[in-house]
N, C-alpha and C positions, 0 to 999 in steps of 0.2 A: 504494500500500500504506500503510495507516494506521499500522501499527507495523512498523518495521524490525527491532527487537529483539524476537524472539518468545520463547515459553517454552522453545524448544530452543537459544537463544543464551546466551552468557556474555560479560560485559564486566568486566574487572578493571583496577584502577589501583593503582599503587605508593603505599604510605603516604607522605604528605608531599608529593606532587606537586600541581600546580595546573593543572587543565584543566576546561573547562565541562561535562564529561559525568559528573561524579561522582555525580549523583543517579540515574544509570542504571547505575552500576557497583558492584562489590564491592571493598573495600580488601584488599590483599594485602601480604605482607612484601617490601619493596624489595630485601632482601638475597638473595632467591631468584632464580634464573635464570628467563627466560621459559619454558624447557622444563620446569623444575620446577613452575612455577605452572600450565602447561598440563596436565601430568599430574595434579596435585592437584585441579584443577577440571574435569576431564573434557573437555579441549579437544584431546586427543591422538587423536581419532578419525580414521579413514581413509575414503577414498572408493573406490568401485568403479564399473565401467561395465557396465551390463546391456543386452544386445541388446534392441531394441524390436520389438514385434509389433503387428499390427492385426487387427481382426476380419475373418474371411473371410465376406463377405456372400454369402448364398445357399449357403454350404457349411459344413462343420464345421471346427473347429480355428482356429488363428491363422496368419497369414502374416507372415514376417519382413520388417521394414522395412529395406531395404538401407542400410548405412552410417549408421545412426542408433542412438545408444546413450543410455540414461538414466544420468545421473550421480547415484549413490545414496550417501548418507551411511550408512556401515555400522552405526553404533551405533543409529540410529533408523529406518533404511530410508526416510528422507525423500528424495524426489527433488528435487535442487537445480537441475537443468537438463538440457539435451539437447545432445549433441555428435556429431561425426563420428568415424570410426574412428581417425583420426590424432591425436586429442586426447590430450595427455599430462597425467596427474594429477600434482598437486604436493602432497606430504604436509605437513600442518600442522607436524609436528615438524622438518622440514627448514627451513621458514620461520623458526620460532622459534630454531632452532640458528644460522641465519645472523645473526639479530639479536643473539643471545648472543655471537657472535664479535666483533661491533662493540663490545658492552659490555666484553668482555674486553680490548680495546685501551686502555680507560680514556678513550676519546673520547666516550662516551655513557652515559646511565643509563636504565633502564627507566621508562616512564611509564604507558602503557595498552596493553591488548591485548584482542582480542575477536572475536566473530563477529556477522554480521548475516544476516537473511533465512533463518534456520534453518541457516546454515552455507554459504550461497551465496557469501558474502564473508568472508574471514578477514584480520585485520590486526594489526599491532603498531606502537607508537609509542615512539620513544626521544627523550630530550632530549639535544641535543648540548652538550658541554661547551665552549662558547665564551662569552666574556664577554657578558652582556646589553648591548644597545646602546640608548641613548636617542635617540628621534627628536627630542624636545625634553626638557629636564630633567624627570625624573620619569615620562616616557612611554616605558616599556621594551618591547622586543620580545624574545621568546624563540624560539629555532629548534629544530625537531624533525625527526627522520627518520621518514617513514611508509613502511612496507613492507606491501603488501597483495597478496592473490591471490584469484582467483575460482574457484568450483566450479560455475558456472552455464553454462559453455560460451560465455560472452560476454565476461566481464571477464578481462583478462590479468593478468600479474604486474607489479607496479609498485613502484618504489623511488625515493624523492625527499625533498625538503625541504618543510616547512610551517612557517609563522610564526604566533605568537599574540601579540596585544597584551595585556600583563599587566594593565593597569588595568581592562580590561573583559572579558577572556577572549575577545575577538573573534578569529576566524580571519581573518588579513589576507593570508595567502598560502596557496593551496591546492595541495598537492603534485600533485593529479591534474589541475589545470587550467592551471598556469602554467609556461611554458617556462623561467622563471628558477629554478624549483625543481630543475632538473637531473633531472627525473623520467625514468626509463627504463621504457618499457613493453615487454613481450615477450608474444607469443602462446604458447599451450600447444602448441607444436610442437617437434619435434626434441629436442635435448639441453637440455631446460629446466633440469634440476638443475645441470648444469655451467655454463650461461649465467648463472644467477642467482648462483651461488656466486662466479663471476668478478667480477660487478658489485659484490657486497658487499665482496670483497677489495680491489677497486681504487677504490671510491668515495672521492672526495676531499671530506672534511669540512673545507672551507676557510673560514677566517674572512674571507678576502678576498671571497668571494661574498656572505657575510652583510653585510659592510660596504657592498658595492655596492648591495644591496637597501635598506639603511638610508638610503643617500644618495638613493635614489629617494623614499623617504618624506619625507626632509628637504626635497627640492624641492617636494613637495606642501605642506609647512608654509609654505614661503616664497612660495607663489603664492596671491594673494587670489582670491576668487570672489564674484561678485555674486549676488543672490537669483535673478535670472532665469536665470543660467548654472547655478546650483545646481539649480533645478527642472528645467531641461533635462537636466542630467546624470542626475538620478534617473529621468527619463522614458526616456532612452536606455538606461540600464543595466537597468532593470526591464522595458523593452519596453512601456511604458504609453502610451496614446493619450488625452490630456486633452481631452475634449469636454464640452459642457454636459450632454449626456445620460448621460455616464459619471461619475457622482458617486463610484462606488467607486474609480476610478482617481485622481480628484482628491483624495479623502480619503487614499489611500495616499501619494501624492506629498507632500501636506501633512505627513503623519506622519513620513515618512522625512527630508524636507528639514529639519524642525524638529530632528531628532536631530543634525544637523551642528553645532548650537551647544548643545543641551541633552542630548545623549546621554551615556552613561557615558564619562567621561574626556574629554569634549569641551568642558566648560564652561571658558571663559577662554582657549581656544587661538586664538580669532580666526576671522574669516570666510575660511577658506582651503580648499584642495583636500583637505588631510589630514582636516579635519572632514567634508567631503562624502563622501570615500571611507569613513570610518569610520561614517558614517550608514548606508551600505549594508552594511558588515560587521556592524554591530550588528543590523540588520534580519535578515540571513541567519542570524546566530549565535543570536539570542535571541527573534525574533518570527515569522519566516516559517514556513510549514508547519503541519501539524496539531498536532504535539507535539514534545517535545524529541528523541526518537529519530529522528523523521522529519527534523528539521533537521540532526542529527548525520550521518546517512547522506547527505543531500543535499549537504552542504558538501564532503564528500570524494569521493563516488561518484555524484552525480546533478546535478540542475538547479542547485542552489546553487553547485556548483563552476564551472559554466559562467557563471553570473551574476557570480561573483567575478572570473573571468578578464576579463570585459567591464569590470567596475568598475575593475580595476587598469589595464587598457589605456586606458580613457577618461580616468582620472585623470592618467596619464602624458602624455596628449595635452594636457590643460589645463596641466600643469606644465612643458611643454617650453619 
């Protein structure tokens, strides 16, 4: 899909926040709750499940498709997906109310919120109030909570951490892909509302976990990497096969490897694994994909998240 943010989608960001998606979003009052902004900007729509039918070949009328339901956005009648009869709908306002309850504790502040693919994915992002940590002096990392839910019959409900490198706005930790993010996924089955509410109430926004993650990044800083190992790291992470006949792969490897020393925030940090890792994060955050909204969606909910997971795991192997 070339555009993840369609004409039916809305993306909002709180005034004064700093995330790389601002050119895709509308600025809103940071003093309003997520629920208030959702209502004001038409994000309080609900879903319904419509029984599916198929054409009766050779006869009149339609035949019911057993246990198959279309997931329909009620304000636009847009079909966001298909599900079975035991699928449980999750209301947008319940999700945003859960995030508002975290904000009310004083432990987090609103950052961004929005929908993708016509409402197939809904999400909210909060900035956690823990002190920014420096990987090296001046190279700060901010931590966020990402809460998302799908209306497509495929994507479940997820709650977890994601980290952003301030100097370049690179997403260096994807809440959907990293086990270190304490992401909790749940299927749309059973007591969904009670389960998610319980997770939100009991989620441990611990500085200790953040510090442990920062220590991993610092190990990357303290581990040198040769040019040959750097190129191999890029090849492994991006799944590229460098052959004489594959100039496109070679050119991409050259470009990403160069960002280890010349990328945003990487100048002067040395030939280390941290630079190599952030060459990948810069590529995923600022260059990969067809356009900005495609990169945005991919980093949290698609192939970019999977690549970021591999990049992190391979970097930790090098820094072990």
